[in-house]
N, C-alpha and C positions, 0 to 999 in steps of 0.2 A: 379566592378560588376562581373567580370569573376571569381574572387576568391570565391564568394558566390555560384556560380553555380556548382563549382567542389569541394565538400568537401570530395573527395575520397582519403584521406591520410590514411596511415597505423595507424597513432596515433589517428586519429579521430574515426576510427572504434572501437578501444579498449576503448576509452573514452566514446563513445556512449553506448557500451555494459556495461561499469561500471555504467553509469548513469541509464540505464534501470534496472540493478540489484538492485541499491540502491532504485529506485522508487518502484520496485516490493516488495522489503523487507518492505519498509515503508507502502505500501498499505496493505500487508498481516498483518502487526502488527496492523494497524488501524482497519481492519476488525475483527481481533481476539478480540480486545478490545471492539468493538461495540457488537459483539456476546456475550461476557462475561457480558457486561452491560445489555443486553436484558434478558439474562438468569437470572441474579441476580434480575432484576426488576420483571420478571415473578414469580420467587420463592417467592419474598416478597408478591406479590399480592395474590398468592394462599395460602401462609401461613396466611395472615390476614383474608381471607374470610373463612378459614377452622376453625377458632376459634369460 
């Protein structure tokens, strides 16, 4: 139990930072894809109603 309470190792800080970087990169990619899909959908809807 004592091992779980003290995760202050030099290696764990770097691995945590790497995990956070990877999670942020994945989140940004997902948000970008969602925004692109929304923009494409909106363009299609406005194109159809304009005809």
